N, C-alpha and C positions, 0 to 999 in steps of 0.2 A: 059526738055532736059538736064539741068545741072545734075540732079540726075542720068540720065542714063550714063553720061560720068564718073562720080565719081564711080559709082557701089559699090558693096560690103556692103552698108548700115552699119550694126553693125561692120563688119570687118574694114571698113574704119574709123569708129569712134574710134575703139580700137587702131588703128595704130596712129591716130592723138592725142590721149590722152597722156599727159606727163607721164613719167615713175614713178614719185612720186605718181601719182593717183592710180596706181595698188596696189593690196593687197600684203603685205609682203610674202615672200616665206614660212616663218614658219607657216602662217595661213593655207596654203594648206596641210601641213603635220600634221594637228591637229587630233582630234579624229577619223575622218573618215578614214584617212590613217592608223592610228594605228589599228583600228578595222579590216581593210582589211588585214593587215599583219597577224593578228591572224587567220582570216578566211583562209588565204592562207596556214598557218601552219597546221591548222586542215584538210583542203582539201588534202594537201600533205600526211599527216599521213593516211587519209582515202584511198587515192590511194594505198599506200603501203599495208595497211590492206586488201583491196579488191584484190590486186594482189596476196597476199598469199592465199586468198580464191579461186581465179581462179586456182592457182596451186593445191590446195587441191581438188577442183572439178575435175581437169584433172586427178589427181591420182586415185580418186575414180571411175570416169567414165571409165578410162582405165582398172581398176581392174574388174569392173562389166560388161563392154560391149565388151571386146576383146574376141576372140575365145578361148584363152588360160586361161580363167578365172578360170576354175575348178582347174587347177594345182596351180594357184596363191592363190585361196581360201583354198586349202588343206594345204598350208604352214602356215596358220593362226591358232590361238587357236580356240577351239570349240565355245566359247562364241562370239568371233568376227565373225566367220563364220555364226552363227545364226543371228546376227545383219545384216550382209551384205546380206544374202539370204532373209531376211524379208523386205528389202528396196524395196518399190514399185517404178515403173518408174516415177510416178507423183512426188514423193518426190525428186528423182534425178533431174527431170526437174525443180522443185522449187529451188533446190540448184543452178542449172545453171542460172536460171533467177535472183536469189538473188545476186550471185557474178557478173554476167555480167552487170546487171543494176546498181549495187552498184559501180562497177568500172567506168562505163560510167558517172554516176552521180557525182562521185568524180572528175573525169577529167573535167566535166562540171562546177563544182564549181571553180576549178582552172582557167578555162577560163571565168568565170563569165557569164555563159549562163543560161537563164531562164529554159530551158528544164532539167537542172540538178535536179531540185526539183521533176519533174515528174519521172525521173529515180530513184531517191532515194525513192520516195513513192512506186513505183513498187517493188523495192528491199525489202523494209520493209514488204510489203504484202507477198512477196515470202518467206521471212524469217519466218514470222508467220506460213505460211503453212508448211514449212519444219520442224519447231520445233513442230508443232502440231503432225506431224507424230512421231517424235522421242519421245515425251512425252506421247502420248496416244496409239499409235499403235504398238510399238516395244515390242515383247514378252519378251525380256530379261529384260526389265525395270519393268515388272509387279510383 
């Protein structure tokens, strides 16, 4: 009966403990906090990097998928036209997945979410597919 009136269990015990018994503030900002600061910096840089990738994808997709693509392609040098015309849709899709999943994964890292790792794994797999095309299937690189 008395326990139900007091309630809170650990919370009540923590409130009843004297202030001198708690850990010093500097102990909570030790290696774990320092590591998290570096991970936050890396994640923020990754968000910026992937945002540029999304912009790059948007430019390439608008060049290749818009109805006025022939006029836009004609303005490019012949070697670049050959590269762009040889790009299959699956490679463009791999580029979309790589940049989209990479951006989501980087944001997830900033938010400290577990799904961020899955997004970054999907992004890495899509990058491998994308580069497989650029390194093996592009006629201009042979």
